[in-house]
N, C-alpha and C positions, 0 to 999 in steps of 0.2 A: 504494500499500499504505499503510495507517494504522497506525502504532504509538502506544503509551502514551507521554504527554510522559516525557522523560529516559530511556525504556527503552535508548536508545543509550548512555548515559551509565554505564560499567562501574563507576565510583566510587559511583553511587549504589545500585547493585544490593544492596548489604547494609545499606540505610538503611530505617528506617521513616520514613513520610511523615505528618506530620499536619497537617491543615488547622486554621486559627485563625482566628476570625470575630469581630468586636465589632460588636453592633448598639445602637441607643437602643431604650427601651421605646417601644411603639406610641403616636402622638400627640406624642412629644416629639422634638426635634430639637438636636442640638448636635456639629455636624461636628468643631469644634476639639478637645471633649473626645475623642470618638473617635481622632481622629487622633494626639493626644497619647498617649493610654494604649496605641495600637496601637503607634506609634514606639518608646514608651519600653520596653514587652514585648518586641517584635523585637529593640531595641538589646541589651536584658540577656541576651536568650537566645543572641544571635550571640557574645556574649563567653563563655559557657557552652558554645560548641562546635556550636550549632544552625546548620544551614545555610539561611537563607531562600532559597527557590526562586523564580525570577524570577515574578511575577505576569502572568495572560493579560490582554490588552488588553481592556477593555470598551465603551471609547468613549464611558462617561459623564462627563458634569461634575459637579463637586461630589461630597459624600462622604455617602453613606447608611449604609455599613458600612464596616468595615476589614476585609480579607482578607489572609490570607498563608499560605503552605505552608512549613512547617518538615520539614528532613531530619535524623535524628539516626543517626548511627553505631550499629549493632546492638553493637559492640565496647565503645562507651561505656555503652550499657543494661546490657551483662553487667557490666562493674564495678560500676555503681550497684546492682545486685541483688545482687553478692557482697558489697558494702558493707552490706547489710541483710539478709544470708542467715538470721539466726536468727528474726527475726520472720515472713520469707517461708516458710521452712522448714514451719510448721504447716499443712499442706493445701494445698500448692501445685500438687500432681500435676495436676489438670485446670485450674488456673488458670493455668499458666504464661504462654499468649499474653495473658491479661488483666493480668496481674501485668507483662508487659514493657510492654504498651502504657502502661498507668497509670503505670508508672516513667519513661517517657519525657515524658507530658505533665504530670508534677507541676511541673517547674520552670516550664510554662508558665503552670499555674493559679495558682503562687505569686507569678509575677512580675506577672500582670496584676491579682491582688488588691494587691499592693504597689504598682503604679502608681496604681491606682484611690484607694486610701487617702492616697496623696502628693498626688493632684491634687484629690481632694474633701475631704481632711481627716478627721481620726479619728472626728469626731463624726457628720457627716453620712455619711461612709462606712459607719457601725455604723448609722445610722438607714436609710439607703437602699442596701443592700450591692447588689453586683454579683451577678447571677444567672449561674452558670454550668453549663453542659449539656455533657456528653461524648456523642458519638454514635458508635457502631462498628457498621458493616455496616447502618446503618438504625436500629438500638435506641439510644435515649437513654436516661440516668439525669443527675439533677439533682446537683449538687455544692454542700455547704455551707461556709461558711468555717471552721465547725468541723471538718470532715472533713480539713482540709489542715493542721491544725495538730497531729494525731497523728504521731508517731515512723514509725508503720506504715502512713502513710496509702496508698500504692500498694496495698498488700495489703488495706486495709481499704474502699477504694474499689471494688476488683477484687470483692471479696465482695458488696459491695452491687449493683454490676451484675450479677453472676452471679445472685442472688436476684430481681432484677427482668427477668432474661432468660436463663433457665436452658437455652434451646436454642441460644444463639448462642454458634457456637464460634470465637472471636477468635485471630488470628494476627497476625503481623507483617505479614502482607500485606492485612489487614484495611483496610477504609477508615475511617478514625479523623477526626472533627472535634471541636474544641473551639470552644465559642461561649460568649461572654459577654453578656449583656444588662444595658445599664448606663442609669440614670436620667440625664437631662440636669441640668445644675448648675441650682441655684436662682437665678433671677436677681434681681439687686439693683434696687430700685426707683430708677427716674432722678429726679432732683433738679429 
């Protein structure tokens, strides 16, 4: 009998699971940057209460991408939603699933952006920004750095997603994936 991973863990039943993946731009290769950005983001999120789920063994050597799944307590999300209820109250009725999902992924998006800026430097990070994509049940939307700076960012990104995919009905049971695509660091010429 086959069951879903972690279905037997009752403490995960009230959690939203989010897949987080980092890849390099096509044709570029910088495994050290991927590992550093991924580790730094995962560590910061674990300090904020996100639970990193054990990765599936792939048998591959080397790193072409960084992938981890996080679980976050729905109660923690409810607290974050309540703290932002004034901004969210404007038209949330049919967006509640999306707002819950985007509230959960905002720390992931912000942490990867901070780690990228720290590793690449402000100037290069601005010139070659990380491209973030959120995919929910197979439908994706790109996230710009300016989207993350807004006070009601979770609601604004949920509205952007709803405009792009009006027929997708997202819930906390939806399959959620966050993907960051980074440029390799500029190589210094050897002397």
